[in-house]
C-alpha positions, -999 to +999 in steps of 0.1 A: +661-119-290+626-132-288+615-161-268+618-187-296+654-177-302+661-178-264+646-213-262+667-224-292+700-211-278+693-227-244+679-259-257+690-290-240+662-312-251+658-329-285+678-316-314+664-289-338+677-270-368+665-236-379+679-208-401+689-177-382+663-153-396+634-177-389+628-166-352+617-130-361+594-144-388+578-169-364+573-142-338+556-119-363+531-143-374+527-167-345+527-145-314+490-137-315+483-176-310+502-179-277+485-193-246+454-201-267+438-235-275+453-239-309+462-268-331+496-267-350+508-292-376+544-293-385+554-315-415+589-329-409+596-340-374+634-349-375+645-355-339+614-338-325+630-307-310+609-284-331+577-298-317+590-294-282+598-258-290+563-251-302+549-268-272+571-245-250+562-214-269+524-218-273+517-231-238+496-258-222+464-253-243+482-260-276+480-293-295+511-300-313+510-325-343+540-338-362+540-355-396+570-375-409+576-405-432+601-421-408+583-443-382+611-437-356+596-401-353+567-417-332+593-417-304+588-379-303+553-382-289+547-368-254+520-349-235+505-323-260+525-338-289+513-365-313+531-377-344+516-393-375+536-414-401+531-408-438+543-391-469+535-355-477+534-365-514+507-391-508+474-373-515+453-403-503+472-403-470+469-366-466+431-367-471+428-395-445+449-374-421+425-345-424+398-368-410+418-376-379+431-342-369+412-310-360+413-279-383+447-262-381+455-227-367+491-230-379+506-252-406+543-254-409+559-272-440+594-283-430+592-317-446+614-331-474+615-299-494+611-316-528+589-297-552+562-322-554+560-325-517+556-289-511+532-285-539+512-315-528+511-305-492+498-270-500+472-283-523+458-310-500+463-293-465+458-256-471+421-258-470+425-275-435+438-243-421+413-223-402+397-191-415+421-169-396+451-193-397+486-192-408+504-214-434+542-213-434+566-230-458+602-232-448+634-238-468+620-226-502+657-222-511+653-258-525+633-243-554+667-231-565+686-263-560+688-289-587+691-319-564+656-309-550+642-306-586+647-268-585+664-243-604+660-204-612+629-199-633+626-236-636+590-248-643+571-265-615+593-253-586+574-244-556+584-207-558+571-205-595+540-222-584+534-199-555+539-168-577+504-175-589+492-168-554+500-131-561+476-131-591+449-150-570+452-125-543+444-096-567+419-114-588+391-090-577+407-064-599+411-085-630+393-076-661+402-107-680+386-142-682+418-159-676+421-146-640+390-150-620+381-149-583+387-183-566+387-197-531+422-185-525+412-149-535+382-151-509+401-167-481+435-151-480+444-116-465+481-115-472+511-131-486+546-126-471+578-136-490+609-137-468+645-151-473+638-187-476+602-187-461+567-181-476+538-172-452+502-170-461+477-154-436+442-165-440+410-144-435+377-140-454+379-112-479+356-093-503+365-068-530+379-036-515+364-003-525+380+029-536+370+056-512+373+094-515+372+120-486+372+158-487+356+182-511+383+207-520+404+203-551+430+224-567+417+256-583+407+249-619+397+212-614 
C-alpha cells in the first residue's frame, strides 16, 4: 500500500472518490515530483478532498490548482490550494486560465468526463504542461457509456480520439505524407493506457537511430 492509498483509507478531511487501481498508477508517474516545487492542476474539484490529498502527497513546495464549473468549489481553497471556476469545454476560458496560472508539471483531468470536455481540455491545456511533465486523464470508461456520448468504436469518443496519439508518437517512422511529425511527436516520450486511465509523459524527442554492435555473424553470412 503506497502513501496515497494510505491517505485515502485514513482520510478524515474532505470527501474524495477514486477507483481502486488509481493509486498504483499515481505512484508510478507522480512519485518523482514529491517534495519539489511543482504546480498541479486537477480538473474537477468535487468536495475538494482530492486537492487535499495532492497537497499532502507532494509536500509544502507544491502549488495545487483546482478547476470546476460549480462556484461552491471555491470553498475548497486553503493554503497551497487555489480554485478557478469555469467550464472545461469553454476554449476561451481555458486560454484565459493559461494566462493566470504557471506552466504545469502535472495535469489531471477528472472533470465532467463528457467527450467534448476531455477532448477540449486536452487540446487547450496539453501545451501548458511542462517539457517533462505528465498529463493524466481519469475515468476514460465514459468513452464506452452512451450517457456520456460514448460507445464502443463510436466516432469522436475520447478513446477513439486518443488512439491517434499512438500514430503521432511513431510518426518519425512514417513513409506516408498522411502521417508526418508534429509537436506531439517531438514533445512526448511515452503513452500509457491503463484500465480507465490514460497517461502521457512529456519529454523532447528526436528520431531514434538503429544501432549495431559486434562483428561476428553466423558462418556463411
